[in-house]
N, CA, C, O and the ligand as a Tripos MOL2 file, in Angstrom:
@<TRIPOS>MOLECULE
protein
  321   319    81     0     0
PROTEIN
NO_CHARGES

@<TRIPOS>ATOM
      1 N         211.4230   44.4450  132.1890 N.3       1 MET1
      2 CA        210.6620   45.0610  133.3090 C.3       1 MET1
      3 C         209.4700   45.7380  132.6910 C.2       1 MET1
      4 O         209.5830   46.5750  131.7950 O.2       1 MET1
      5 N         208.1870   45.3010  133.2580 N.am      2 ILE2
      6 CA        206.9790   45.7210  132.9450 C.3       2 ILE2
      7 C         206.8020   47.2220  133.3330 C.2       2 ILE2
      8 O         207.2940   47.6640  134.3710 O.2       2 ILE2
      9 N         206.0290   48.0470  132.4000 N.am      3 GLN3
     10 CA        205.6600   49.3370  132.8440 C.3       3 GLN3
     11 C         204.2460   49.0390  133.5030 C.2       3 GLN3
     12 O         203.3970   48.3150  132.9840 O.2       3 GLN3
     13 N         204.1120   49.6800  134.6850 N.am      4 ILE4
     14 CA        202.8620   49.5400  135.5690 C.3       4 ILE4
     15 C         201.6740   50.2400  134.6960 C.2       4 ILE4
     16 O         201.8380   51.3900  134.2890 O.2       4 ILE4
     17 N         200.5860   49.5890  134.4420 N.am      5 ASN5
     18 CA        199.5530   50.1570  133.7500 C.3       5 ASN5
     19 C         198.7150   51.2510  134.3870 C.2       5 ASN5
     20 O         197.8000   50.9560  135.1550 O.2       5 ASN5
     21 N         199.0160   52.5350  134.0790 N.am      6 SER6
     22 CA        198.6590   53.5820  134.7660 C.3       6 SER6
     23 C         197.0860   53.7950  134.6730 C.2       6 SER6
     24 O         196.5040   54.5970  135.4030 O.2       6 SER6
     25 N         196.4410   53.0130  133.7150 N.am      7 GLU7
     26 CA        195.0100   53.1440  133.7470 C.3       7 GLU7
     27 C         194.3020   52.4330  134.8580 C.2       7 GLU7
     28 O         193.1350   52.7140  135.1310 O.2       7 GLU7
     29 N         195.0170   51.4670  135.5420 N.am      8 PHE8
     30 CA        194.4470   50.7040  136.5980 C.3       8 PHE8
     31 C         195.1790   51.0960  137.9180 C.2       8 PHE8
     32 O         194.5810   50.9940  138.9890 O.2       8 PHE8
     33 N         196.3820   51.5150  137.8620 N.am      9 PHE9
     34 CA        197.1320   51.7620  139.0480 C.3       9 PHE9
     35 C         197.8590   53.0670  139.1690 C.2       9 PHE9
     36 O         198.6960   53.3870  138.3260 O.2       9 PHE9
     37 N         197.6040   53.7260  140.0530 N.am     10 ILE10
     38 CA        198.1240   55.2270  140.2630 C.3      10 ILE10
     39 C         199.1820   55.2880  141.3710 C.2      10 ILE10
     40 O         199.0060   54.9860  142.5510 O.2      10 ILE10
     41 N         200.3800   55.7540  140.7620 N.am     11 LEU11
     42 CA        201.3160   55.9400  141.6710 C.3      11 LEU11
     43 C         201.0650   56.9000  142.8070 C.2      11 LEU11
     44 O         200.7570   58.0330  142.4400 O.2      11 LEU11
     45 N         201.1230   56.7170  143.9510 N.am     12 GLU12
     46 CA        200.6900   57.4930  145.0480 C.3      12 GLU12
     47 C         201.9030   58.5000  145.4390 C.2      12 GLU12
     48 O         202.9950   58.0290  145.7570 O.2      12 GLU12
     49 N         201.6920   59.8090  145.4070 N.am     13 ASN13
     50 CA        202.7230   60.7770  145.7540 C.3      13 ASN13
     51 C         202.8240   60.9140  147.1350 C.2      13 ASN13
     52 O         203.9100   60.9320  147.7130 O.2      13 ASN13
     53 N         201.6500   61.0210  147.7440 N.am     14 ASN14
     54 CA        201.6740   61.3820  149.2500 C.3      14 ASN14
     55 C         201.7470   60.0510  150.1720 C.2      14 ASN14
     56 O         200.7790   59.5740  150.7660 O.2      14 ASN14
     57 N         203.0450   59.5460  150.1850 N.am     15 LYS15
     58 CA        203.4370   58.2170  150.6490 C.3      15 LYS15
     59 C         203.1160   58.3610  152.1850 C.2      15 LYS15
     60 O         202.4850   57.4610  152.7380 O.2      15 LYS15
     61 N         203.5240   59.4460  152.8740 N.am     16 ASN16
     62 CA        203.6470   59.6250  154.2380 C.3      16 ASN16
     63 C         202.1590   59.5430  154.7340 C.2      16 ASN16
     64 O         201.8940   58.7880  155.6700 O.2      16 ASN16
     65 N         201.1940   60.2890  154.1430 N.am     17 LYS17
     66 CA        199.8600   60.3170  154.5310 C.3      17 LYS17
     67 C         199.2830   58.8510  154.4650 C.2      17 LYS17
     68 O         198.4490   58.4940  155.2970 O.2      17 LYS17
     69 N         199.6820   58.0920  153.5760 N.am     18 ILE18
     70 CA        199.1470   56.8290  153.5270 C.3      18 ILE18
     71 C         199.6720   55.8870  154.5590 C.2      18 ILE18
     72 O         198.9170   55.0770  155.0960 O.2      18 ILE18
     73 N         200.9710   55.9670  154.8600 N.am     19 LEU19
     74 CA        201.5380   55.3040  155.8450 C.3      19 LEU19
     75 C         201.2970   55.5560  157.2080 C.2      19 LEU19
     76 O         201.4390   54.6690  158.0500 O.2      19 LEU19
     77 N         200.8750   56.9220  157.5420 N.am     20 ASN20
     78 CA        200.5300   57.2460  158.7520 C.3      20 ASN20
     79 C         198.9800   57.1360  158.8950 C.2      20 ASN20
     80 O         198.5540   56.9030  160.0260 O.2      20 ASN20
     81 N         198.0790   57.2810  157.8570 N.am     21 ASN21
     82 CA        196.7150   57.3610  158.2420 C.3      21 ASN21
     83 C         195.9290   56.2440  157.5690 C.2      21 ASN21
     84 O         194.7400   56.1690  157.8770 O.2      21 ASN21
     85 N         196.3820   55.4280  156.7570 N.am     22 ILE22
     86 CA        195.5770   54.5310  156.0640 C.3      22 ILE22
     87 C         196.1030   53.1400  156.2140 C.2      22 ILE22
     88 O         195.4260   52.3310  156.8480 O.2      22 ILE22
     89 N         197.3630   52.7500  155.6380 N.am     23 THR23
     90 CA        197.7340   51.3930  155.9580 C.3      23 THR23
     91 C         199.2570   51.5220  155.6760 C.2      23 THR23
     92 O         199.7600   52.3630  154.9320 O.2      23 THR23
     93 N         199.9450   50.5260  156.4080 N.am     24 LYS24
     94 CA        201.3740   50.2780  156.1440 C.3      24 LYS24
     95 C         201.6440   49.0510  155.4780 C.2      24 LYS24
     96 O         202.8170   48.6780  155.4450 O.2      24 LYS24
     97 N         200.7170   48.3240  154.9150 N.am     25 TYR25
     98 CA        200.9260   47.0710  154.3430 C.3      25 TYR25
     99 C         200.2930   47.0040  152.9930 C.2      25 TYR25
    100 O         199.2280   47.5560  152.7170 O.2      25 TYR25
    101 N         200.9870   46.3200  152.1970 N.am     26 CYS26
    102 CA        200.2820   45.9820  150.8420 C.3      26 CYS26
    103 C         199.1620   45.1310  150.9330 C.2      26 CYS26
    104 O         199.2690   44.0770  151.5610 O.2      26 CYS26
    105 N         198.0440   45.4650  150.3610 N.am     27 SER27
    106 CA        196.8040   44.5950  150.6080 C.3      27 SER27
    107 C         196.7610   43.3960  149.7930 C.2      27 SER27
    108 O         195.7800   42.6580  149.8840 O.2      27 SER27
    109 N         197.7500   43.1110  148.9780 N.am     28 LYS28
    110 CA        197.8590   41.8030  148.2820 C.3      28 LYS28
    111 C         198.7700   40.9220  148.8320 C.2      28 LYS28
    112 O         198.4210   39.7800  149.1330 O.2      28 LYS28
    113 N         200.0390   41.3690  149.0170 N.am     29 CYS29
    114 CA        201.0270   40.2730  149.5840 C.3      29 CYS29
    115 C         201.3360   40.7040  151.0830 C.2      29 CYS29
    116 O         202.2370   40.0840  151.6490 O.2      29 CYS29
    117 N         200.7180   41.6420  151.7320 N.am     30 TYR30
    118 CA        200.8760   42.0600  153.0970 C.3      30 TYR30
    119 C         202.2160   42.4220  153.4620 C.2      30 TYR30
    120 O         202.5900   42.4360  154.6350 O.2      30 TYR30
    121 N         203.0270   42.7470  152.3820 N.am     31 LYS31
    122 CA        204.3700   43.2660  152.7680 C.3      31 LYS31
    123 C         204.2960   44.6730  153.4770 C.2      31 LYS31
    124 O         203.4500   45.4900  153.1120 O.2      31 LYS31
    125 N         205.1410   44.9370  154.4400 N.am     32 GLU32
    126 CA        205.0760   46.2390  155.0410 C.3      32 GLU32
    127 C         205.9010   47.2520  154.1610 C.2      32 GLU32
    128 O         207.0450   47.0500  153.7560 O.2      32 GLU32
    129 N         205.1710   48.3240  153.9400 N.am     33 PHE33
    130 CA        205.8330   49.2560  153.0080 C.3      33 PHE33
    131 C         206.9860   50.0550  153.6900 C.2      33 PHE33
    132 O         206.8290   50.4720  154.8380 O.2      33 PHE33
    133 N         207.9960   50.2470  153.0880 N.am     34 SER34
    134 CA        209.0290   51.2130  153.6970 C.3      34 SER34
    135 C         208.9810   52.5270  153.0150 C.2      34 SER34
    136 O         208.1700   52.7770  152.1240 O.2      34 SER34
    137 N         209.7580   53.2550  153.3980 N.am     35 GLN35
    138 CA        209.7550   54.7020  152.9400 C.3      35 GLN35
    139 C         210.3430   54.7470  151.6040 C.2      35 GLN35
    140 O         210.1650   55.7340  150.8910 O.2      35 GLN35
    141 N         211.0750   53.6810  151.1920 N.am     36 ASN36
    142 CA        211.6450   53.7500  149.8150 C.3      36 ASN36
    143 C         210.6200   53.1350  148.7870 C.2      36 ASN36
    144 O         210.7740   53.2810  147.5750 O.2      36 ASN36
    145 N         209.6640   52.5030  149.2860 N.am     37 ASP37
    146 CA        208.7320   51.6580  148.3180 C.3      37 ASP37
    147 C         207.8520   52.8050  147.5390 C.2      37 ASP37
    148 O         207.5510   53.8850  148.0480 O.2      37 ASP37
    149 N         207.5350   52.4330  146.3700 N.am     38 GLU38
    150 CA        206.4870   53.0680  145.7530 C.3      38 GLU38
    151 C         205.1220   52.3830  145.9820 C.2      38 GLU38
    152 O         204.9990   51.1590  145.9390 O.2      38 GLU38
    153 N         204.0750   53.2570  146.2340 N.am     39 ILE39
    154 CA        202.8690   52.6320  146.5910 C.3      39 ILE39
    155 C         201.8680   53.0330  145.5060 C.2      39 ILE39
    156 O         201.7730   54.1780  145.0640 O.2      39 ILE39
    157 N         201.1250   51.9820  145.1150 N.am     40 PHE40
    158 CA        200.2610   52.1630  143.9710 C.3      40 PHE40
    159 C         198.6810   52.0830  144.4300 C.2      40 PHE40
    160 O         198.3830   51.1160  145.1300 O.2      40 PHE40
    161 N         197.8110   52.8740  144.1440 N.am     41 LEU41
    162 CA        196.4620   52.7390  144.2420 C.3      41 LEU41
    163 C         195.6860   51.9450  143.1570 C.2      41 LEU41
    164 O         195.6080   52.3050  141.9820 O.2      41 LEU41
    165 N         195.1430   50.8680  143.6570 N.am     42 ASN42
    166 CA        194.2810   49.9930  142.6150 C.3      42 ASN42
    167 C         192.9400   50.6620  142.4150 C.2      42 ASN42
    168 O         192.0380   50.6480  143.2520 O.2      42 ASN42
    169 N         192.8870   51.2770  141.1730 N.am     43 LYS43
    170 CA        191.5070   51.9310  140.9690 C.3      43 LYS43
    171 C         190.3990   51.1410  140.9190 C.2      43 LYS43
    172 O         189.2840   51.6620  140.9660 O.2      43 LYS43
    173 N         190.5530   49.8360  140.8210 N.am     44 ASN44
    174 CA        189.3550   48.9640  140.6520 C.3      44 ASN44
    175 C         188.6710   48.7260  142.0220 C.2      44 ASN44
    176 O         187.4570   48.5790  142.1620 O.2      44 ASN44
    177 N         189.6490   48.7040  143.0780 N.am     45 ASN45
    178 CA        188.9820   48.2950  144.3860 C.3      45 ASN45
    179 C         189.5660   49.2580  145.4150 C.2      45 ASN45
    180 O         189.2920   49.0490  146.5970 O.2      45 ASN45
    181 N         190.3390   50.2890  145.0900 N.am     46 TYR46
    182 CA        190.9060   51.3090  146.0230 C.3      46 TYR46
    183 C         191.6910   50.6740  147.2090 C.2      46 TYR46
    184 O         191.6770   51.1200  148.3560 O.2      46 TYR46
    185 N         192.3900   49.5560  146.7790 N.am     47 GLU47
    186 CA        193.4200   49.0870  147.6690 C.3      47 GLU47
    187 C         194.7400   49.5550  147.3740 C.2      47 GLU47
    188 O         195.1100   49.8100  146.2280 O.2      47 GLU47
    189 N         195.4870   49.6740  148.4440 N.am     48 TYR48
    190 CA        196.9320   50.2290  148.1270 C.3      48 TYR48
    191 C         197.7540   48.9060  148.0510 C.2      48 TYR48
    192 O         197.5390   47.9590  148.8070 O.2      48 TYR48
    193 N         198.7580   48.9110  147.0340 N.am     49 ILE49
    194 CA        199.4110   47.6660  146.8190 C.3      49 ILE49
    195 C         200.9190   48.1340  146.4660 C.2      49 ILE49
    196 O         201.1060   49.2760  146.0450 O.2      49 ILE49
    197 N         201.8730   47.3270  146.6250 N.am     50 CYS50
    198 CA        203.2340   47.5750  146.3230 C.3      50 CYS50
    199 C         203.4600   47.4580  144.8500 C.2      50 CYS50
    200 O         202.6120   47.0490  144.0570 O.2      50 CYS50
    201 N         204.6250   47.8360  144.5580 N.am     51 LYS51
    202 CA        205.1290   47.9480  143.0180 C.3      51 LYS51
    203 C         205.0360   46.5260  142.4880 C.2      51 LYS51
    204 O         204.4720   46.2380  141.4320 O.2      51 LYS51
    205 N         205.6900   45.5710  143.3800 N.am     52 ASP52
    206 CA        205.7190   44.1740  142.7610 C.3      52 ASP52
    207 C         204.1720   43.7350  142.4720 C.2      52 ASP52
    208 O         203.9180   43.0880  141.4560 O.2      52 ASP52
    209 N         203.2470   44.0660  143.3010 N.am     53 CYS53
    210 CA        201.8430   43.3560  143.0800 C.3      53 CYS53
    211 C         201.1770   44.2240  141.7940 C.2      53 CYS53
    212 O         200.4610   43.6920  140.9460 O.2      53 CYS53
    213 N         201.5150   45.5520  141.8010 N.am     54 ALA54
    214 CA        201.1410   46.2420  140.6280 C.3      54 ALA54
    215 C         201.6490   45.6820  139.2470 C.2      54 ALA54
    216 O         200.9890   45.5640  138.2150 O.2      54 ALA54
    217 N         202.9030   45.3810  139.4500 N.am     55 CYS55
    218 CA        203.5530   44.7480  138.2550 C.3      55 CYS55
    219 C         202.8800   43.4890  137.9200 C.2      55 CYS55
    220 O         202.6110   43.2190  136.7490 O.2      55 CYS55
    221 N         202.5940   42.7020  138.8990 N.am     56 CYS56
    222 CA        202.0160   41.2920  138.6240 C.3      56 CYS56
    223 C         200.5560   41.4420  137.9570 C.2      56 CYS56
    224 O         200.1870   40.7170  137.0330 O.2      56 CYS56
    225 N         199.8380   42.3680  138.4720 N.am     57 LEU57
    226 CA        198.4610   42.5970  137.9780 C.3      57 LEU57
    227 C         198.5640   43.2530  136.7000 C.2      57 LEU57
    228 O         197.7440   42.9700  135.8270 O.2      57 LEU57
    229 N         199.4560   44.0790  136.4920 N.am     58 THR58
    230 CA        199.7040   44.6140  135.1720 C.3      58 THR58
    231 C         199.8810   43.5090  134.0770 C.2      58 THR58
    232 O         199.3140   43.4920  132.9850 O.2      58 THR58
    233 N         200.7270   42.6330  134.5410 N.am     59 GLN59
    234 CA        201.1250   41.5570  133.5550 C.3      59 GLN59
    235 C         199.8280   40.7330  133.2350 C.2      59 GLN59
    236 O         199.6600   40.2780  132.1030 O.2      59 GLN59
    237 N         198.9260   40.5460  134.2270 N.am     60 GLU60
    238 CA        197.6980   39.8330  133.9610 C.3      60 GLU60
    239 C         196.8500   40.6530  133.1680 C.2      60 GLU60
    240 O         196.2940   40.0790  132.2310 O.2      60 GLU60
    241 N         196.6230   41.8590  133.3270 N.am     61 ILE61
    242 CA        195.7410   42.7480  132.7470 C.3      61 ILE61
    243 C         196.0770   42.8270  131.1400 C.2      61 ILE61
    244 O         195.2740   42.6120  130.2320 O.2      61 ILE61
    245 N         197.3750   43.1660  131.0200 N.am     62 ASP62
    246 CA        197.8900   43.3920  129.7580 C.3      62 ASP62
    247 C         198.1470   42.0800  128.9510 C.2      62 ASP62
    248 O         198.4170   42.1430  127.7520 O.2      62 ASP62
    249 N         198.0630   40.9190  129.6000 N.am     63 ASN63
    250 CA        198.4390   39.7330  129.0670 C.3      63 ASN63
    251 C         199.9340   39.9030  128.3700 C.2      63 ASN63
    252 O         200.2170   39.4910  127.2450 O.2      63 ASN63
    253 N         200.7360   40.5200  129.1760 N.am     64 SER64
    254 CA        202.0110   40.8630  128.6160 C.3      64 SER64
    255 C         202.9330   39.6670  128.3800 C.2      64 SER64
    256 O         202.8780   38.6660  129.0950 O.2      64 SER64
    257 N         203.7610   39.7950  127.3800 N.am     65 GLU65
    258 CA        204.7470   38.7840  127.2730 C.3      65 GLU65
    259 C         205.9550   38.9600  128.2070 C.2      65 GLU65
    260 O         206.7050   38.0150  128.4540 O.2      65 GLU65
    261 N         206.1240   40.1670  128.7130 N.am     66 ASP66
    262 CA        207.2760   40.6360  129.4730 C.3      66 ASP66
    263 C         206.9590   39.8620  130.8990 C.2      66 ASP66
    264 O         205.8110   39.7590  131.3320 O.2      66 ASP66
    265 N         207.9910   39.3890  131.4980 N.am     67 GLU67
    266 CA        207.8650   38.7760  132.7730 C.3      67 GLU67
    267 C         208.2150   39.8420  133.7560 C.2      67 GLU67
    268 O         209.1510   40.6290  133.6150 O.2      67 GLU67
    269 N         207.3380   39.8020  134.8280 N.am     68 CYS68
    270 CA        207.5720   40.5460  136.0810 C.3      68 CYS68
    271 C         208.8110   40.1520  136.6840 C.2      68 CYS68
    272 O         209.3400   39.1250  136.2590 O.2      68 CYS68
    273 N         209.3960   40.8420  137.6640 N.am     69 ASP69
    274 CA        210.6330   40.5110  138.2800 C.3      69 ASP69
    275 C         210.3920   39.3830  139.3170 C.2      69 ASP69
    276 O         211.3320   38.6970  139.7210 O.2      69 ASP69
    277 N         209.1810   39.2100  139.7210 N.am     70 LEU70
    278 CA        208.7430   38.1600  140.6490 C.3      70 LEU70
    279 C         208.5830   37.0210  139.9220 C.2      70 LEU70
    280 O         207.7960   36.9620  138.9770 O.2      70 LEU70
    281 N         209.3460   35.9970  140.3250 N.am     71 SER71
    282 CA        209.0170   34.5580  139.6050 C.3      71 SER71
    283 C         207.6360   33.9610  140.1850 C.2      71 SER71
    284 O         206.8270   33.3700  139.4700 O.2      71 SER71
    285 N         207.4770   34.1650  141.4390 N.am     72 GLU72
    286 CA        206.1630   33.5100  142.0040 C.3      72 GLU72
    287 C         204.8570   34.3450  141.7460 C.2      72 GLU72
    288 O         203.7440   33.9760  142.1220 O.2      72 GLU72
    289 N         205.1170   35.5290  141.0530 N.am     73 CYS73
    290 CA        203.9490   36.2950  140.6670 C.3      73 CYS73
    291 C         202.7350   35.6040  140.2830 C.2      73 CYS73
    292 O         201.7500   35.7390  141.0090 O.2      73 CYS73
    293 N         202.6720   34.9350  139.3190 N.am     74 LYS74
    294 CA        201.6010   34.3580  138.5840 C.3      74 LYS74
    295 C         200.7660   33.5290  139.5880 C.2      74 LYS74
    296 O         199.5420   33.5700  139.4620 O.2      74 LYS74
    297 N         201.2790   32.8230  140.5180 N.am     75 ASN75
    298 CA        200.6900   31.8200  141.2030 C.3      75 ASN75
    299 C         200.0250   32.5060  142.4590 C.2      75 ASN75
    300 O         199.0260   32.0460  143.0130 O.2      75 ASN75
    301 N         200.6450   33.5920  142.8280 N.am     76 GLU76
    302 CA        200.1500   34.2000  144.1290 C.3      76 GLU76
    303 C         199.2230   35.2860  143.8360 C.2      76 GLU76
    304 O         198.3420   35.4380  144.6810 O.2      76 GLU76
    305 N         199.2130   36.0180  142.9090 N.am     77 VAL77
    306 CA        198.2680   37.1360  142.7090 C.3      77 VAL77
    307 C         197.1400   36.6660  141.8660 C.2      77 VAL77
    308 O         197.2930   36.0310  140.8220 O.2      77 VAL77
    309 N         195.9640   37.0240  142.3910 N.am     78 THR78
    310 CA        194.6510   36.8250  141.7220 C.3      78 THR78
    311 C         194.1660   38.2300  141.3140 C.2      78 THR78
    312 O         194.2250   39.2140  142.0520 O.2      78 THR78
    313 N         193.6850   38.2170  140.0670 N.am     79 LEU79
    314 CA        193.1870   39.5710  139.6240 C.3      79 LEU79
    315 C         191.8920   39.9940  140.2230 C.2      79 LEU79
    316 O         190.8350   39.4000  140.0100 O.2      79 LEU79
    317 N         192.0230   41.1000  141.0220 N.am     80 PHE80
    318 CA        190.7960   41.6990  141.7020 C.3      80 PHE80
    319 C         190.0520   40.6460  142.5330 C.2      80 PHE80
    320 O         189.0340   40.9540  143.1530 O.2      80 PHE80
    321 ZN        202.4360   43.5740  147.4190 Zn       81 ZN81
@<TRIPOS>BOND
     1     1     2 1
     2     2     3 1
     3     3     4 2
     4     3     5 am
     5     5     6 1
     6     6     7 1
     7     7     8 2
     8     7     9 am
     9     9    10 1
    10    10    11 1
    11    11    12 2
    12    11    13 am
    13    13    14 1
    14    14    15 1
    15    15    16 2
    16    15    17 am
    17    17    18 1
    18    18    19 1
    19    19    20 2
    20    19    21 am
    21    21    22 1
    22    22    23 1
    23    23    24 2
    24    23    25 am
    25    25    26 1
    26    26    27 1
    27    27    28 2
    28    27    29 am
    29    29    30 1
    30    30    31 1
    31    31    32 2
    32    31    33 am
    33    33    34 1
    34    34    35 1
    35    35    36 2
    36    35    37 am
    37    37    38 1
    38    38    39 1
    39    39    40 2
    40    39    41 am
    41    41    42 1
    42    42    43 1
    43    43    44 2
    44    43    45 am
    45    45    46 1
    46    46    47 1
    47    47    48 2
    48    47    49 am
    49    49    50 1
    50    50    51 1
    51    51    52 2
    52    51    53 am
    53    53    54 1
    54    54    55 1
    55    55    56 2
    56    55    57 am
    57    57    58 1
    58    58    59 1
    59    59    60 2
    60    59    61 am
    61    61    62 1
    62    62    63 1
    63    63    64 2
    64    63    65 am
    65    65    66 1
    66    66    67 1
    67    67    68 2
    68    67    69 am
    69    69    70 1
    70    70    71 1
    71    71    72 2
    72    71    73 am
    73    73    74 1
    74    74    75 1
    75    75    76 2
    76    75    77 am
    77    77    78 1
    78    78    79 1
    79    79    80 2
    80    79    81 am
    81    81    82 1
    82    82    83 1
    83    83    84 2
    84    83    85 am
    85    85    86 1
    86    86    87 1
    87    87    88 2
    88    87    89 am
    89    89    90 1
    90    90    91 1
    91    91    92 2
    92    91    93 am
    93    93    94 1
    94    94    95 1
    95    95    96 2
    96    95    97 am
    97    97    98 1
    98    98    99 1
    99    99   100 2
   100    99   101 am
   101   101   102 1
   102   102   103 1
   103   103   104 2
   104   103   105 am
   105   105   106 1
   106   106   107 1
   107   107   108 2
   108   107   109 am
   109   109   110 1
   110   110   111 1
   111   111   112 2
   112   111   113 am
   113   113   114 1
   114   114   115 1
   115   115   116 2
   116   115   117 am
   117   117   118 1
   118   118   119 1
   119   119   120 2
   120   119   121 am
   121   121   122 1
   122   122   123 1
   123   123   124 2
   124   123   125 am
   125   125   126 1
   126   126   127 1
   127   127   128 2
   128   127   129 am
   129   129   130 1
   130   130   131 1
   131   131   132 2
   132   131   133 am
   133   133   134 1
   134   134   135 1
   135   135   136 2
   136   135   137 am
   137   137   138 1
   138   138   139 1
   139   139   140 2
   140   139   141 am
   141   141   142 1
   142   142   143 1
   143   143   144 2
   144   143   145 am
   145   145   146 1
   146   146   147 1
   147   147   148 2
   148   147   149 am
   149   149   150 1
   150   150   151 1
   151   151   152 2
   152   151   153 am
   153   153   154 1
   154   154   155 1
   155   155   156 2
   156   155   157 am
   157   157   158 1
   158   158   159 1
   159   159   160 2
   160   159   161 am
   161   161   162 1
   162   162   163 1
   163   163   164 2
   164   163   165 am
   165   165   166 1
   166   166   167 1
   167   167   168 2
   168   167   169 am
   169   169   170 1
   170   170   171 1
   171   171   172 2
   172   171   173 am
   173   173   174 1
   174   174   175 1
   175   175   176 2
   176   175   177 am
   177   177   178 1
   178   178   179 1
   179   179   180 2
   180   179   181 am
   181   181   182 1
   182   182   183 1
   183   183   184 2
   184   183   185 am
   185   185   186 1
   186   186   187 1
   187   187   188 2
   188   187   189 am
   189   189   190 1
   190   190   191 1
   191   191   192 2
   192   191   193 am
   193   193   194 1
   194   194   195 1
   195   195   196 2
   196   195   197 am
   197   197   198 1
   198   198   199 1
   199   199   200 2
   200   199   201 am
   201   201   202 1
   202   202   203 1
   203   203   204 2
   204   203   205 am
   205   205   206 1
   206   206   207 1
   207   207   208 2
   208   207   209 am
   209   209   210 1
   210   210   211 1
   211   211   212 2
   212   211   213 am
   213   213   214 1
   214   214   215 1
   215   215   216 2
   216   215   217 am
   217   217   218 1
   218   218   219 1
   219   219   220 2
   220   219   221 am
   221   221   222 1
   222   222   223 1
   223   223   224 2
   224   223   225 am
   225   225   226 1
   226   226   227 1
   227   227   228 2
   228   227   229 am
   229   229   230 1
   230   230   231 1
   231   231   232 2
   232   231   233 am
   233   233   234 1
   234   234   235 1
   235   235   236 2
   236   235   237 am
   237   237   238 1
   238   238   239 1
   239   239   240 2
   240   239   241 am
   241   241   242 1
   242   242   243 1
   243   243   244 2
   244   243   245 am
   245   245   246 1
   246   246   247 1
   247   247   248 2
   248   247   249 am
   249   249   250 1
   250   250   251 1
   251   251   252 2
   252   251   253 am
   253   253   254 1
   254   254   255 1
   255   255   256 2
   256   255   257 am
   257   257   258 1
   258   258   259 1
   259   259   260 2
   260   259   261 am
   261   261   262 1
   262   262   263 1
   263   263   264 2
   264   263   265 am
   265   265   266 1
   266   266   267 1
   267   267   268 2
   268   267   269 am
   269   269   270 1
   270   270   271 1
   271   271   272 2
   272   271   273 am
   273   273   274 1
   274   274   275 1
   275   275   276 2
   276   275   277 am
   277   277   278 1
   278   278   279 1
   279   279   280 2
   280   279   281 am
   281   281   282 1
   282   282   283 1
   283   283   284 2
   284   283   285 am
   285   285   286 1
   286   286   287 1
   287   287   288 2
   288   287   289 am
   289   289   290 1
   290   290   291 1
   291   291   292 2
   292   291   293 am
   293   293   294 1
   294   294   295 1
   295   295   296 2
   296   295   297 am
   297   297   298 1
   298   298   299 1
   299   299   300 2
   300   299   301 am
   301   301   302 1
   302   302   303 1
   303   303   304 2
   304   303   305 am
   305   305   306 1
   306   306   307 1
   307   307   308 2
   308   307   309 am
   309   309   310 1
   310   310   311 1
   311   311   312 2
   312   311   313 am
   313   313   314 1
   314   314   315 1
   315   315   316 2
   316   315   317 am
   317   317   318 1
   318   318   319 1
   319   319   320 2
@<TRIPOS>SUBSTRUCTURE
     1 MET1         2 RESIDUE 1 A MET
     2 ILE2         6 RESIDUE 1 A ILE
     3 GLN3        10 RESIDUE 1 A GLN
     4 ILE4        14 RESIDUE 1 A ILE
     5 ASN5        18 RESIDUE 1 A ASN
     6 SER6        22 RESIDUE 1 A SER
     7 GLU7        26 RESIDUE 1 A GLU
     8 PHE8        30 RESIDUE 1 A PHE
     9 PHE9        34 RESIDUE 1 A PHE
    10 ILE10       38 RESIDUE 1 A ILE
    11 LEU11       42 RESIDUE 1 A LEU
    12 GLU12       46 RESIDUE 1 A GLU
    13 ASN13       50 RESIDUE 1 A ASN
    14 ASN14       54 RESIDUE 1 A ASN
    15 LYS15       58 RESIDUE 1 A LYS
    16 ASN16       62 RESIDUE 1 A ASN
    17 LYS17       66 RESIDUE 1 A LYS
    18 ILE18       70 RESIDUE 1 A ILE
    19 LEU19       74 RESIDUE 1 A LEU
    20 ASN20       78 RESIDUE 1 A ASN
    21 ASN21       82 RESIDUE 1 A ASN
    22 ILE22       86 RESIDUE 1 A ILE
    23 THR23       90 RESIDUE 1 A THR
    24 LYS24       94 RESIDUE 1 A LYS
    25 TYR25       98 RESIDUE 1 A TYR
    26 CYS26      102 RESIDUE 1 A CYS
    27 SER27      106 RESIDUE 1 A SER
    28 LYS28      110 RESIDUE 1 A LYS
    29 CYS29      114 RESIDUE 1 A CYS
    30 TYR30      118 RESIDUE 1 A TYR
    31 LYS31      122 RESIDUE 1 A LYS
    32 GLU32      126 RESIDUE 1 A GLU
    33 PHE33      130 RESIDUE 1 A PHE
    34 SER34      134 RESIDUE 1 A SER
    35 GLN35      138 RESIDUE 1 A GLN
    36 ASN36      142 RESIDUE 1 A ASN
    37 ASP37      146 RESIDUE 1 A ASP
    38 GLU38      150 RESIDUE 1 A GLU
    39 ILE39      154 RESIDUE 1 A ILE
    40 PHE40      158 RESIDUE 1 A PHE
    41 LEU41      162 RESIDUE 1 A LEU
    42 ASN42      166 RESIDUE 1 A ASN
    43 LYS43      170 RESIDUE 1 A LYS
    44 ASN44      174 RESIDUE 1 A ASN
    45 ASN45      178 RESIDUE 1 A ASN
    46 TYR46      182 RESIDUE 1 A TYR
    47 GLU47      186 RESIDUE 1 A GLU
    48 TYR48      190 RESIDUE 1 A TYR
    49 ILE49      194 RESIDUE 1 A ILE
    50 CYS50      198 RESIDUE 1 A CYS
    51 LYS51      202 RESIDUE 1 A LYS
    52 ASP52      206 RESIDUE 1 A ASP
    53 CYS53      210 RESIDUE 1 A CYS
    54 ALA54      214 RESIDUE 1 A ALA
    55 CYS55      218 RESIDUE 1 A CYS
    56 CYS56      222 RESIDUE 1 A CYS
    57 LEU57      226 RESIDUE 1 A LEU
    58 THR58      230 RESIDUE 1 A THR
    59 GLN59      234 RESIDUE 1 A GLN
    60 GLU60      238 RESIDUE 1 A GLU
    61 ILE61      242 RESIDUE 1 A ILE
    62 ASP62      246 RESIDUE 1 A ASP
    63 ASN63      250 RESIDUE 1 A ASN
    64 SER64      254 RESIDUE 1 A SER
    65 GLU65      258 RESIDUE 1 A GLU
    66 ASP66      262 RESIDUE 1 A ASP
    67 GLU67      266 RESIDUE 1 A GLU
    68 CYS68      270 RESIDUE 1 A CYS
    69 ASP69      274 RESIDUE 1 A ASP
    70 LEU70      278 RESIDUE 1 A LEU
    71 SER71      282 RESIDUE 1 A SER
    72 GLU72      286 RESIDUE 1 A GLU
    73 CYS73      290 RESIDUE 1 A CYS
    74 LYS74      294 RESIDUE 1 A LYS
    75 ASN75      298 RESIDUE 1 A ASN
    76 GLU76      302 RESIDUE 1 A GLU
    77 VAL77      306 RESIDUE 1 A VAL
    78 THR78      310 RESIDUE 1 A THR
    79 LEU79      314 RESIDUE 1 A LEU
    80 PHE80      318 RESIDUE 1 A PHE
    81 ZN81       321 GROUP 0 **** ****
């Protein structure tokens, strides 16, 4: 499991504020966030993304050998 790159992605603590005022959906995969999801802010473009997408992007940024949990990750996600 990849560690999310915290230089690029900030874990949002104020989840309720985001869900109520900003967005309910990941801006990469358009998954609807649930109360249990961790939401990350992409510092590069200020989009809110789910943990899976943050993981995929981290993998690309770090050029990591570790695989993200999502098998379809590499094909679906384009970096920024
Ligand atoms: Zn996503």
